[in-house]
OpenMM code with the backbone's topology and positions (N, CA, C; nanometers):
from openmm import Vec3, app, unit

residues = "LEU LEU ALA LEU LEU LYS GLY ALA LYS GLU ALA MET ASN GLY GLN SER LEU ALA GLU HIS PHE GLY VAL THR ARG GLN ILE ILE VAL GLN ASP ILE ALA LEU LEU ARG ALA ASP GLY ALA GLN ILE ILE SER THR ASN ARG GLY TYR ILE TYR LYS SER ARG ASP ASP ASN CYS TYR ILE ARG ARG LEU PHE LYS VAL ASN HIS THR VAL SER ASP MET LYS ASP GLU LEU LEU ALA ILE VAL ASP ASN GLY GLY ARG ILE GLN ASN ILE MET ILE ASP HIS PRO VAL TYR GLY GLU ILE GLN THR LEU LEU LYS LEU THR CYS ARG ARG ASP VAL SER HIS PHE LEU ASP GLN ALA SER SER ASN ASP PHE ARG PRO LEU SER ASP LEU THR ASN GLY VAL HIS TYR HIS LEU VAL GLU ALA ASP SER GLU GLN ASP ILE ASP TYR ILE GLU GLU ALA LEU ASN HIS LEU GLY PHE LEU VAL LYS ASP ARG LYS SER THR ARG LEU ASN SER SER HIS THR VAL ARG SER ARG".split()
positions = [
    Vec3(-1.2357, -0.5330, -1.5793),
    Vec3(-1.2377, -0.4609, -1.4521),
    Vec3(-1.1643, -0.3285, -1.4658),
    Vec3(-1.0456, -0.3327, -1.5264),
    Vec3(-0.9676, -0.2103, -1.5427),
    Vec3(-1.0409, -0.1106, -1.6320),
    Vec3(-1.0986, -0.1576, -1.7404),
    Vec3(-1.1731, -0.0689, -1.8307),
    Vec3(-1.2919, -0.0048, -1.7581),
    Vec3(-1.3583, -0.0822, -1.6747),
    Vec3(-1.4725, -0.0300, -1.5996),
    Vec3(-1.4278, 0.0791, -1.5025),
    Vec3(-1.3174, 0.0551, -1.4318),
    Vec3(-1.2657, 0.1549, -1.3383),
    Vec3(-1.2176, 0.2797, -1.4116),
    Vec3(-1.1519, 0.2617, -1.5249),
    Vec3(-1.1036, 0.3765, -1.6033),
    Vec3(-1.2190, 0.4635, -1.6503),
    Vec3(-1.3314, 0.4019, -1.6835),
    Vec3(-1.4458, 0.4768, -1.7344),
    Vec3(-1.5384, 0.5318, -1.6272),
    Vec3(-1.5167, 0.4939, -1.5025),
    Vec3(-1.6068, 0.5363, -1.3950),
    Vec3(-1.5857, 0.6834, -1.3602),
    Vec3(-1.6936, 0.7526, -1.3364),
    Vec3(-1.6875, 0.8935, -1.2981),
    Vec3(-1.6721, 0.9113, -1.1472),
    Vec3(-1.6979, 0.8053, -1.0714),
    Vec3(-1.6840, 0.8103, -0.9265),
    Vec3(-1.6329, 0.6757, -0.8766),
    Vec3(-1.5993, 0.6701, -0.7493),
    Vec3(-1.5467, 0.5474, -0.6900),
    Vec3(-1.6487, 0.4338, -0.7041),
    Vec3(-1.5962, 0.3137, -0.7242),
    Vec3(-1.6816, 0.1955, -0.7353),
    Vec3(-1.6446, 0.1005, -0.6219),
    Vec3(-1.7437, 0.0634, -0.5403),
    Vec3(-1.7120, -0.0236, -0.4270),
    Vec3(-1.7032, -0.1695, -0.4708),
    Vec3(-1.6341, -0.2477, -0.3890),
    Vec3(-1.6082, -0.3873, -0.4201),
    Vec3(-1.7338, -0.4692, -0.4393),
    Vec3(-1.8354, -0.4430, -0.3587),
    Vec3(-1.9594, -0.5200, -0.3694),
    Vec3(-2.0296, -0.4964, -0.5026),
    Vec3(-2.0367, -0.3701, -0.5460),
    Vec3(-2.1035, -0.3425, -0.6742),
    Vec3(-2.0233, -0.4009, -0.7899),
    Vec3(-1.8899, -0.3993, -0.7809),
    Vec3(-1.8075, -0.4620, -0.8841),
    Vec3(-1.8292, -0.6136, -0.8859),
    Vec3(-1.8370, -0.6731, -0.7681),
    Vec3(-1.8599, -0.8178, -0.7590),
    Vec3(-1.9940, -0.8549, -0.8217),
    Vec3(-2.0978, -0.7771, -0.7918),
    Vec3(-2.2292, -0.8037, -0.8496),
    Vec3(-2.2266, -0.7872, -1.0019),
    Vec3(-2.1561, -0.6845, -1.0492),
    Vec3(-2.1463, -0.6596, -1.1934),
    Vec3(-2.0843, -0.7790, -1.2667),
    Vec3(-1.9791, -0.8371, -1.2082),
    Vec3(-1.9094, -0.9475, -1.2734),
    Vec3(-1.9582, -1.0859, -1.2299),
    Vec3(-2.0504, -1.0909, -1.1335),
    Vec3(-2.1036, -1.2184, -1.0875),
    Vec3(-2.0019, -1.3022, -1.0110),
    Vec3(-1.9192, -1.2341, -0.9320),
    Vec3(-1.8173, -1.3019, -0.8508),
    Vec3(-1.8278, -1.2507, -0.7075),
    Vec3(-1.7452, -1.3046, -0.6204),
    Vec3(-1.7451, -1.2566, -0.4821),
    Vec3(-1.6615, -1.1293, -0.4708),
    Vec3(-1.6837, -1.0564, -0.3644),
    Vec3(-1.6055, -0.9358, -0.3384),
    Vec3(-1.4581, -0.9701, -0.3202),
    Vec3(-1.4306, -1.0862, -0.2611),
    Vec3(-1.2919, -1.1287, -0.2413),
    Vec3(-1.2196, -1.1474, -0.3752),
    Vec3(-1.2894, -1.1946, -0.4762),
    Vec3(-1.2300, -1.2086, -0.6101),
    Vec3(-1.1925, -1.0705, -0.6633),
    Vec3(-1.2795, -0.9729, -0.6411),
    Vec3(-1.2506, -0.8355, -0.6850),
    Vec3(-1.1256, -0.7839, -0.6145),
    Vec3(-1.1173, -0.8042, -0.4831),
    Vec3(-0.9999, -0.7605, -0.4063),
    Vec3(-0.8729, -0.8240, -0.4632),
    Vec3(-0.8783, -0.9523, -0.4938),
    Vec3(-0.7618, -1.0220, -0.5502),
    Vec3(-0.7274, -0.9687, -0.6892),
    Vec3(-0.8305, -0.9449, -0.7709),
    Vec3(-0.8053, -0.8922, -0.9052),
    Vec3(-0.7468, -0.7510, -0.9004),
    Vec3(-0.7945, -0.6705, -0.8071),
    Vec3(-0.7386, -0.5350, -0.7903),
    Vec3(-0.5905, -0.5457, -0.7537),
    Vec3(-0.5576, -0.6374, -0.6641),
    Vec3(-0.4176, -0.6573, -0.6248),
    Vec3(-0.3321, -0.6970, -0.7452),
    Vec3(-0.3848, -0.7844, -0.8316),
    Vec3(-0.3112, -0.8255, -0.9511),
    Vec3(-0.2931, -0.7081, -1.0478),
    Vec3(-0.3974, -0.6290, -1.0658),
    Vec3(-0.3868, -0.5125, -1.1541),
    Vec3(-0.2836, -0.4129, -1.1008),
    Vec3(-0.2836, -0.3910, -0.9700),
    Vec3(-0.1840, -0.3018, -0.9099),
    Vec3(-0.0427, -0.3565, -0.9303),
    Vec3(-0.0274, -0.4879, -0.9157),
    Vec3(0.1038, -0.5504, -0.9354),
    Vec3(0.1525, -0.5300, -1.0787),
    Vec3(0.0605, -0.5189, -1.1731),
    Vec3(0.0957, -0.4917, -1.3124),
    Vec3(0.1130, -0.3431, -1.3405),
    Vec3(0.1002, -0.2587, -1.2374),
    Vec3(0.1258, -0.1157, -1.2536),
    Vec3(0.0040, -0.0272, -1.2666),
    Vec3(-0.1155, -0.0830, -1.2601),
    Vec3(-0.2367, -0.0006, -1.2693),
    Vec3(-0.2463, 0.0889, -1.1453),
    Vec3(-0.2766, 0.2138, -1.1685),
    Vec3(-0.2881, 0.3119, -1.0608),
    Vec3(-0.4297, 0.3089, -1.0028),
    Vec3(-0.4581, 0.2097, -0.9203),
    Vec3(-0.5902, 0.1957, -0.8586),
    Vec3(-0.5770, 0.2301, -0.7117),
    Vec3(-0.6596, 0.3234, -0.6680),
    Vec3(-0.6557, 0.3720, -0.5311),
    Vec3(-0.7790, 0.3218, -0.4580),
    Vec3(-0.7607, 0.2784, -0.3338),
    Vec3(-0.8726, 0.2378, -0.2491),
    Vec3(-0.9110, 0.3545, -0.1598),
    Vec3(-1.0374, 0.3891, -0.1576),
    Vec3(-1.0870, 0.4939, -0.0693),
    Vec3(-1.1989, 0.4359, 0.0164),
    Vec3(-1.2510, 0.5158, 0.1075),
    Vec3(-1.3621, 0.4686, 0.1898),
    Vec3(-1.4912, 0.4538, 0.1084),
    Vec3(-1.4930, 0.5036, -0.0149),
    Vec3(-1.6104, 0.4909, -0.1013),
    Vec3(-1.5925, 0.3850, -0.2094),
    Vec3(-1.4726, 0.3313, -0.2239),
    Vec3(-1.4489, 0.2300, -0.3254),
    Vec3(-1.3187, 0.2535, -0.3986),
    Vec3(-1.3078, 0.1920, -0.5165),
    Vec3(-1.1854, 0.1973, -0.5965),
    Vec3(-1.1932, 0.3091, -0.7001),
    Vec3(-1.0789, 0.3733, -0.7217),
    Vec3(-1.0675, 0.4806, -0.8203),
    Vec3(-0.9449, 0.4517, -0.9057),
    Vec3(-0.9611, 0.4648, -1.0371),
    Vec3(-0.8456, 0.4566, -1.1253),
    Vec3(-0.7869, 0.5960, -1.1371),
    Vec3(-0.6580, 0.6066, -1.1132),
    Vec3(-0.5900, 0.7366, -1.1184),
    Vec3(-0.5108, 0.7443, -1.2471),
    Vec3(-0.5576, 0.8258, -1.3394),
    Vec3(-0.4866, 0.8390, -1.4663),
    Vec3(-0.3647, 0.9283, -1.4488),
    Vec3(-0.2744, 0.9199, -1.5403),
    Vec3(-0.1482, 0.9959, -1.5346),
    Vec3(-0.1714, 1.1464, -1.5378),
    Vec3(-0.2782, 1.1920, -1.6030),
    Vec3(-0.3002, 1.3359, -1.6129),
    Vec3(-0.3826, 1.3903, -1.4965),
    Vec3(-0.3979, 1.3121, -1.3879),
    Vec3(-0.4625, 1.3625, -1.2670),
    Vec3(-0.3696, 1.4552, -1.1890),
    Vec3(-0.2463, 1.4715, -1.2338),
    Vec3(-0.1458, 1.5452, -1.1581),
    Vec3(-0.1270, 1.6891, -1.2047),
    Vec3(-0.2249, 1.7499, -1.2673),
    Vec3(-0.2090, 1.8850, -1.3196),
    Vec3(-0.2647, 1.9898, -1.2241),
    Vec3(-0.2680, 1.9606, -1.0962),
    Vec3(-0.3246, 2.0509, -0.9978),
    Vec3(-0.2164, 2.1098, -0.9077),
    Vec3(-0.2527, 2.2173, -0.8413),
    Vec3(-0.1673, 2.2763, -0.7393),
    Vec3(-0.1945, 2.2000, -0.6105),
    Vec3(-0.0884, 2.1640, -0.5402),
    Vec3(-0.1043, 2.0893, -0.4152),
    Vec3(-0.0326, 2.1620, -0.3025),
    Vec3(-0.0912, 2.1517, -0.1843),
    Vec3(-0.0270, 2.2064, -0.0651),
    Vec3(-0.0591, 2.1168, 0.0528),
    Vec3(0.0396, 2.0988, 0.1379),
    Vec3(0.0242, 2.0203, 0.2592),
    Vec3(-0.0029, 2.1166, 0.3743),
    Vec3(-0.1184, 2.1001, 0.4398),
    Vec3(-0.1564, 2.1859, 0.5513),
    Vec3(-0.1428, 2.1105, 0.6827),
    Vec3(-0.0812, 2.1747, 0.7787),
    Vec3(-0.0740, 2.1203, 0.9146),
    Vec3(-0.1829, 2.1909, 0.9951),
    Vec3(-0.2714, 2.1115, 1.0545),
    Vec3(-0.3856, 2.1669, 1.1259),
    Vec3(-0.4008, 2.0991, 1.2616),
    Vec3(-0.4783, 2.1635, 1.3473),
    Vec3(-0.5077, 2.1088, 1.4793),
    Vec3(-0.6471, 2.1546, 1.5196),
    Vec3(-0.7310, 2.0595, 1.5550),
    Vec3(-0.8664, 2.0902, 1.6017),
    Vec3(-0.9241, 1.9679, 1.6705),
    Vec3(-1.0417, 1.9853, 1.7283),
    Vec3(-1.1092, 1.8744, 1.7962),
    Vec3(-1.1960, 1.7975, 1.6962),
    Vec3(-1.2445, 1.6836, 1.7386),
    Vec3(-1.3320, 1.6020, 1.6543),
    Vec3(-1.4577, 1.6801, 1.6174),
    Vec3(-1.5095, 1.7593, 1.7097),
    Vec3(-1.6318, 1.8351, 1.6818),
    Vec3(-1.6105, 1.9425, 1.5748),
    Vec3(-1.4857, 1.9768, 1.5449),
    Vec3(-1.4547, 2.0769, 1.4419),
    Vec3(-1.4266, 2.0142, 1.3048),
    Vec3(-1.4315, 1.8826, 1.2962),
    Vec3(-1.3942, 1.8144, 1.1728),
    Vec3(-1.4794, 1.8599, 1.0539),
    Vec3(-1.6092, 1.8712, 1.0722),
    Vec3(-1.6967, 1.9126, 0.9625),
    Vec3(-1.6588, 2.0512, 0.9125),
    Vec3(-1.6359, 2.1456, 1.0045),
    Vec3(-1.5989, 2.2817, 0.9646),
    Vec3(-1.4686, 2.2821, 0.8848),
    Vec3(-1.3726, 2.2012, 0.9296),
    Vec3(-1.2435, 2.1948, 0.8602),
    Vec3(-1.2603, 2.1414, 0.7181),
    Vec3(-1.3280, 2.0282, 0.7046),
    Vec3(-1.3434, 1.9655, 0.5737),
    Vec3(-1.4239, 2.0531, 0.4777),
    Vec3(-1.5291, 2.1164, 0.5277),
    Vec3(-1.6094, 2.2044, 0.4424),
    Vec3(-1.5332, 2.3303, 0.4031),
    Vec3(-1.4478, 2.3813, 0.4914),
    Vec3(-1.3667, 2.4987, 0.4570),
    Vec3(-1.2772, 2.4673, 0.3379),
    Vec3(-1.2326, 2.3452, 0.3291),
    Vec3(-1.1448, 2.3065, 0.2182),
    Vec3(-1.2246, 2.2872, 0.0892),
    Vec3(-1.3293, 2.2043, 0.0932),
    Vec3(-1.4026, 2.1760, -0.0319),
    Vec3(-1.4831, 2.2967, -0.0796),
    Vec3(-1.5326, 2.3797, 0.0120),
    Vec3(-1.6094, 2.4978, -0.0281),
    Vec3(-1.5226, 2.6034, -0.0955),
    Vec3(-1.3926, 2.5938, -0.0772),
    Vec3(-1.3007, 2.6886, -0.1403),
    Vec3(-1.2277, 2.6260, -0.2596),
    Vec3(-1.2836, 2.5182, -0.3125),
    Vec3(-1.2300, 2.4595, -0.4349),
    Vec3(-1.1242, 2.3532, -0.4152),
    Vec3(-1.1066, 2.3067, -0.2913),
    Vec3(-1.0039, 2.2072, -0.2650),
    Vec3(-1.0569, 2.0654, -0.2699),
    Vec3(-0.9656, 1.9748, -0.2937),
    Vec3(-0.9942, 1.8321, -0.2901),
    Vec3(-0.8986, 1.7719, -0.1872),
    Vec3(-0.9546, 1.7122, -0.0840),
    Vec3(-0.8751, 1.6575, 0.0260),
    Vec3(-0.8278, 1.5190, -0.0149),
    Vec3(-0.6987, 1.5060, -0.0362),
    Vec3(-0.6435, 1.3801, -0.0835),
    Vec3(-0.6259, 1.2796, 0.0294),
    Vec3(-0.5785, 1.3257, 0.1446),
    Vec3(-0.5478, 1.2313, 0.2518),
    Vec3(-0.5492, 1.2995, 0.3874),
    Vec3(-0.5266, 1.2198, 0.4884),
    Vec3(-0.4961, 1.2688, 0.6221),
    Vec3(-0.3687, 1.1956, 0.6635),
    Vec3(-0.2786, 1.2706, 0.7259),
    Vec3(-0.1508, 1.2158, 0.7711),
    Vec3(-0.1238, 1.2631, 0.9125),
    Vec3(-0.0589, 1.1788, 0.9884),
    Vec3(-0.0061, 1.2209, 1.1179),
    Vec3(0.1409, 1.1825, 1.1228),
    Vec3(0.2135, 1.2493, 1.2090),
    Vec3(0.3534, 1.2170, 1.2328),
    Vec3(0.3615, 1.1661, 1.3757),
    Vec3(0.3479, 1.0352, 1.3909),
    Vec3(0.3431, 0.9724, 1.5224),
    Vec3(0.4842, 0.9595, 1.5790),
    Vec3(0.5018, 0.9879, 1.7096),
    Vec3(0.6362, 0.9832, 1.7671),
    Vec3(0.6998, 0.8441, 1.7674),
    Vec3(0.6203, 0.7390, 1.7630),
    Vec3(0.6747, 0.6032, 1.7633),
    Vec3(0.6651, 0.5395, 1.6246),
    Vec3(0.5480, 0.5461, 1.5622),
    Vec3(0.5245, 0.4784, 1.4358),
    Vec3(0.5683, 0.5582, 1.3137),
    Vec3(0.5969, 0.6857, 1.3307),
    Vec3(0.6344, 0.7700, 1.2171),
    Vec3(0.5124, 0.8158, 1.1399),
    Vec3(0.5296, 0.8336, 1.0099),
    Vec3(0.4218, 0.8843, 0.9256),
    Vec3(0.3159, 0.7775, 0.9030),
    Vec3(0.1908, 0.8134, 0.9340),
    Vec3(0.0758, 0.7271, 0.9084),
    Vec3(-0.0217, 0.8091, 0.8257),
    Vec3(-0.0681, 0.7524, 0.7160),
    Vec3(-0.1628, 0.8260, 0.6340),
    Vec3(-0.2671, 0.7338, 0.5744),
    Vec3(-0.3794, 0.7922, 0.5408),
    Vec3(-0.4837, 0.7200, 0.4703),
    Vec3(-0.5472, 0.8137, 0.3683),
    Vec3(-0.5894, 0.7573, 0.2570),
    Vec3(-0.6530, 0.8366, 0.1520),
    Vec3(-0.7951, 0.8727, 0.1929),
    Vec3(-0.8353, 0.9939, 0.1589),
    Vec3(-0.9731, 1.0364, 0.1823),
    Vec3(-1.0459, 1.0642, 0.0514),
    Vec3(-0.9833, 1.1372, -0.0384),
    Vec3(-1.0420, 1.1720, -0.1685),
    Vec3(-1.1795, 1.2375, -0.1518),
    Vec3(-1.1851, 1.3418, -0.0715),
    Vec3(-1.3091, 1.4178, -0.0512),
    Vec3(-1.3055, 1.5387, -0.1438),
    Vec3(-1.4044, 1.5493, -0.2318),
    Vec3(-1.3998, 1.6546, -0.3336),
    Vec3(-1.5153, 1.7536, -0.3268),
    Vec3(-1.6187, 1.7228, -0.2486),
    Vec3(-1.7359, 1.8108, -0.2444),
    Vec3(-1.8115, 1.7888, -0.1127),
    Vec3(-1.9141, 1.8705, -0.0900),
    Vec3(-1.9947, 1.8597, 0.0325),
    Vec3(-2.0565, 1.7205, 0.0479),
    Vec3(-2.1004, 1.6610, -0.0624),
    Vec3(-2.1608, 1.5276, -0.0564),
    Vec3(-2.0598, 1.4250, -0.0042),
    Vec3(-1.9349, 1.4336, -0.0517),
    Vec3(-1.8307, 1.3425, -0.0032),
    Vec3(-1.8058, 1.3633, 0.1458),
    Vec3(-1.7995, 1.4890, 0.1877),
    Vec3(-1.7783, 1.5197, 0.3298),
    Vec3(-1.8934, 1.4646, 0.4125),
    Vec3(-2.0158, 1.4856, 0.3659),
    Vec3(-2.1334, 1.4361, 0.4377),
    Vec3(-2.1301, 1.2839, 0.4486),
    Vec3(-2.0957, 1.2173, 0.3403),
    Vec3(-2.0877, 1.0713, 0.3406),
    Vec3(-1.9802, 1.0239, 0.4386),
    Vec3(-1.8652, 1.0878, 0.4366),
    Vec3(-1.7563, 1.0532, 0.5279),
    Vec3(-1.7996, 1.0719, 0.6737),
    Vec3(-1.8640, 1.1849, 0.7034),
    Vec3(-1.9073, 1.2123, 0.8408),
    Vec3(-2.0181, 1.1153, 0.8841),
    Vec3(-2.1054, 1.0772, 0.7909),
    Vec3(-2.2090, 0.9773, 0.8218),
    Vec3(-2.1445, 0.8438, 0.8585),
    Vec3(-2.0436, 0.8034, 0.7815),
    Vec3(-1.9723, 0.6793, 0.8116),
    Vec3(-1.9055, 0.6880, 0.9487),
    Vec3(-1.8454, 0.8031, 0.9772),
    Vec3(-1.7766, 0.8218, 1.1055),
    Vec3(-1.8749, 0.8148, 1.2220),
    Vec3(-1.9935, 0.8718, 1.2038),
    Vec3(-2.0902, 0.8740, 1.3145),
    Vec3(-2.1609, 0.7399, 1.3329),
    Vec3(-2.1634, 0.6562, 1.2297),
    Vec3(-2.2344, 0.5290, 1.2412),
    Vec3(-2.1447, 0.4145, 1.2874),
    Vec3(-2.0198, 0.4415, 1.3113),
    Vec3(-1.9251, 0.3401, 1.3572),
    Vec3(-1.8620, 0.3860, 1.4882),
    Vec3(-1.7837, 0.2998, 1.5467),
    Vec3(-1.7089, 0.3365, 1.6669),
    Vec3(-1.5845, 0.4116, 1.6205),
    Vec3(-1.6051, 0.5357, 1.5767),
    Vec3(-1.5031, 0.6145, 1.5076),
    Vec3(-1.4134, 0.6898, 1.6042),
    Vec3(-1.2853, 0.6777, 1.5816),
    Vec3(-1.1853, 0.7613, 1.6476),
    Vec3(-1.0926, 0.8112, 1.5381),
    Vec3(-1.0797, 0.9410, 1.5235),
    Vec3(-0.9968, 0.9926, 1.4144),
    Vec3(-0.8489, 0.9613, 1.4354),
    Vec3(-0.7781, 0.9503, 1.3251),
    Vec3(-0.6348, 0.9263, 1.3279),
    Vec3(-0.5636, 1.0330, 1.4104),
    Vec3(-0.6131, 1.1546, 1.4046),
    Vec3(-0.5494, 1.2657, 1.4759),
    Vec3(-0.5600, 1.2537, 1.6277),
    Vec3(-0.6426, 1.1616, 1.6787),
    Vec3(-0.6461, 1.1364, 1.8233),
    Vec3(-0.5091, 1.0914, 1.8743),
    Vec3(-0.4330, 1.0258, 1.7874),
    Vec3(-0.3014, 0.9762, 1.8264),
    Vec3(-0.1985, 1.0877, 1.8452),
    Vec3(-0.2297, 1.2064, 1.7928),
    Vec3(-0.1355, 1.3188, 1.8009),
    Vec3(-0.2020, 1.4440, 1.8585),
    Vec3(-0.2968, 1.4227, 1.9490),
    Vec3(-0.3663, 1.5334, 2.0157),
    Vec3(-0.4269, 1.6340, 1.9182),
    Vec3(-0.4817, 1.5840, 1.8091),
    Vec3(-0.5514, 1.6694, 1.7129),
    Vec3(-0.4656, 1.7230, 1.6003),
    Vec3(-0.3347, 1.7114, 1.6100),
    Vec3(-0.2455, 1.7636, 1.5058),
    Vec3(-0.2397, 1.6632, 1.3912),
    Vec3(-0.2635, 1.7125, 1.2717),
    Vec3(-0.2575, 1.6274, 1.1537),
    Vec3(-0.2326, 1.7119, 1.0297),
    Vec3(-0.2120, 1.6445, 0.9187),
    Vec3(-0.1842, 1.7100, 0.7910),
    Vec3(-0.2872, 1.6648, 0.6888),
    Vec3(-0.3170, 1.7542, 0.5952),
    Vec3(-0.3980, 1.7176, 0.4789),
    Vec3(-0.3232, 1.7620, 0.3545),
    Vec3(-0.3080, 1.6701, 0.2596),
    Vec3(-0.2616, 1.7085, 0.1277),
    Vec3(-0.3862, 1.7493, 0.0508),
    Vec3(-0.3859, 1.8754, 0.0062),
    Vec3(-0.5022, 1.9317, -0.0620),
    Vec3(-0.4593, 1.9719, -0.2021),
    Vec3(-0.5445, 1.9429, -0.2986),
    Vec3(-0.5168, 1.9885, -0.4336),
    Vec3(-0.6317, 2.0764, -0.4808),
    Vec3(-0.5981, 2.1688, -0.5696),
    Vec3(-0.6975, 2.2601, -0.6256),
    Vec3(-0.6539, 2.2957, -0.7672),
    Vec3(-0.7425, 2.3625, -0.8381),
    Vec3(-0.7143, 2.3983, -0.9766),
    Vec3(-0.6200, 2.5176, -0.9897),
    Vec3(-0.6089, 2.5993, -0.8837),
    Vec3(-0.5250, 2.7186, -0.8943),
    Vec3(-0.4580, 2.7518, -0.7616),
    Vec3(-0.3533, 2.8274, -0.7702),
    Vec3(-0.2832, 2.8773, -0.6519),
    Vec3(-0.3771, 2.9648, -0.5685),
    Vec3(-0.4632, 3.0394, -0.6355),
    Vec3(-0.5588, 3.1258, -0.5658),
    Vec3(-0.6541, 3.0437, -0.4792),
    Vec3(-0.7034, 2.9334, -0.5318),
    Vec3(-0.7917, 2.8465, -0.4528),
    Vec3(-0.7184, 2.7926, -0.3300),
    Vec3(-0.5941, 2.7502, -0.3485),
    Vec3(-0.5147, 2.6999, -0.2352),
    Vec3(-0.4962, 2.8097, -0.1308),
    Vec3(-0.4721, 2.9325, -0.1764),
    Vec3(-0.4572, 3.0454, -0.0826),
    Vec3(-0.5881, 3.0729, -0.0075),
    Vec3(-0.7029, 3.0621, -0.0768),
    Vec3(-0.8331, 3.0789, -0.0114),
    Vec3(-0.8529, 2.9733, 0.0975),
    Vec3(-0.8127, 2.8505, 0.0669),
    Vec3(-0.8241, 2.7422, 0.1648),
    Vec3(-0.7381, 2.7723, 0.2863),
    Vec3(-0.6161, 2.8166, 0.2627),
    Vec3(-0.5270, 2.8507, 0.3738),
    Vec3(-0.5870, 2.9621, 0.4594),
    Vec3(-0.6425, 3.0636, 0.3953),
    Vec3(-0.7067, 3.1734, 0.4690),
    Vec3(-0.8242, 3.1218, 0.5519),
    Vec3(-0.9062, 3.0344, 0.4934),
    Vec3(-1.0233, 2.9812, 0.5646),
    Vec3(-0.9809, 2.8989, 0.6866),
    Vec3(-0.8812, 2.8128, 0.6701),
    Vec3(-0.8331, 2.7316, 0.7825),
    Vec3(-0.7710, 2.8202, 0.8903),
    Vec3(-0.7013, 2.9241, 0.8493),
    Vec3(-0.6419, 3.0176, 0.9445),
    Vec3(-0.7509, 3.0944, 1.0188),
    Vec3(-0.8525, 3.1389, 0.9459),
    Vec3(-0.9644, 3.2129, 1.0073),
    Vec3(-1.0368, 3.1278, 1.1121),
    Vec3(-1.0499, 2.9987, 1.0860),
    Vec3(-1.1140, 2.9080, 1.1813),
    Vec3(-1.0236, 2.8751, 1.3002),
    Vec3(-0.8968, 2.9112, 1.2904),
    Vec3(-0.8024, 2.8840, 1.3980),
    Vec3(-0.7458, 2.7426, 1.3942),
    Vec3(-0.7596, 2.6738, 1.2821),
    Vec3(-0.7133, 2.5353, 1.2701),
    Vec3(-0.5703, 2.5238, 1.2186),
    Vec3(-0.5245, 2.6238, 1.1468),
    Vec3(-0.3925, 2.6169, 1.0848),
    Vec3(-0.2845, 2.6309, 1.1909),
    Vec3(-0.1905, 2.5381, 1.1908),
    Vec3(-0.0776, 2.5437, 1.2835),
    Vec3(0.0257, 2.6358, 1.2201),
    Vec3(0.0686, 2.7376, 1.2940),
    Vec3(0.1544, 2.8429, 1.2389),
    Vec3(0.2886, 2.7927, 1.1901),
    Vec3(0.3414, 2.6896, 1.2526),
    Vec3(0.4689, 2.6352, 1.2047),
    Vec3(0.4444, 2.5231, 1.1049),
    Vec3(0.3306, 2.5327, 1.0360),
    Vec3(0.2851, 2.4261, 0.9460),
    Vec3(0.3899, 2.3931, 0.8413),
    Vec3(0.3792, 2.2725, 0.7956),
    Vec3(0.4595, 2.2304, 0.6813),
    Vec3(0.3702, 2.2480, 0.5597),
    Vec3(0.3500, 2.3701, 0.5221),
    Vec3(0.2676, 2.3996, 0.4064),
    Vec3(0.3607, 2.4030, 0.2864),
    Vec3(0.3525, 2.3011, 0.2059),
    Vec3(0.4484, 2.2818, 0.0986),
    Vec3(0.3792, 2.2975, -0.0358),
    Vec3(0.4348, 2.3805, -0.1193),
    Vec3(0.3834, 2.3942, -0.2553),
    Vec3(0.4505, 2.2864, -0.3393),
    Vec3(0.3698, 2.2144, -0.4144),
    Vec3(0.4216, 2.1005, -0.4895),
    Vec3(0.3858, 2.1116, -0.6361),
    Vec3(0.4688, 2.0546, -0.7187),
    Vec3(0.4252, 2.0310, -0.8564),
    Vec3(0.3978, 1.8822, -0.8697),
    Vec3(0.3571, 1.8390, -0.9849),
    Vec3(0.3077, 1.7019, -0.9989),
    Vec3(0.4135, 1.5956, -0.9770),
    Vec3(0.5404, 1.6299, -0.9750),
    Vec3(0.6424, 1.5258, -0.9633),
    Vec3(0.6968, 1.5080, -0.8227),
    Vec3(0.6488, 1.5828, -0.7274),
    Vec3(0.7009, 1.5710, -0.5898),
    Vec3(0.6132, 1.4823, -0.5034),
    Vec3(0.6768, 1.4152, -0.4118),
    Vec3(0.6084, 1.3342, -0.3130),
    Vec3(0.6134, 1.4090, -0.1811),
    Vec3(0.5022, 1.4086, -0.1084),
    Vec3(0.4960, 1.4779, 0.0184),
    Vec3(0.5448, 1.3880, 0.1293),
    Vec3(0.6308, 1.4384, 0.2100),
    Vec3(0.6750, 1.3703, 0.3312),
    Vec3(0.6513, 1.4669, 0.4468),
    Vec3(0.6005, 1.4175, 0.5566),
    Vec3(0.5689, 1.5074, 0.6675),
    Vec3(0.6864, 1.5298, 0.7603),
    Vec3(0.7976, 1.4686, 0.7336),
    Vec3(0.9145, 1.4879, 0.8207),
    Vec3(1.0038, 1.5954, 0.7688),
] * unit.nanometer
topology = app.Topology()
chain = topology.addChain("A")
for resn in residues:
    res = topology.addResidue(resn, chain)
    for name in ("N", "CA", "C"):
        topology.addAtom(name, app.Element.getBySymbol(name[0]), res)
């Protein structure tokens, strides 16, 4: 299972892994938990499981604080991926629950389209509804210039919150929204 995930070029969902090994999806979920307990860097996304190798951290990262309506979500996500960004997560800073985040791993228009299709086919309410549209995205890109282009695009759309916690990170820092 670990070798298969390490060699995969894209996320692999639990059902396809279960079919590959001739087991139930629940067995895959349990095996993933065991691999994680042994230190394997396996991430769960809305598209499936991804193995995160140690050298995935050679990118420039910035945390953007944004605010927009649900109808602006597509414009926001495309502004990021069209300018070379990869959307790692969405985070909110809830007044009662504190920091809440979920992984997105959106890297291209196809990923954004798939995410929006999933959102429209379910009883979807975005995490940012809990904070009146204010949320954060950790974005990574290959260069500082790409990150700056993303910031300009979000600002041009009017989504960037001026007092944003836009943090420049190297590979060894953890982002906290507080």
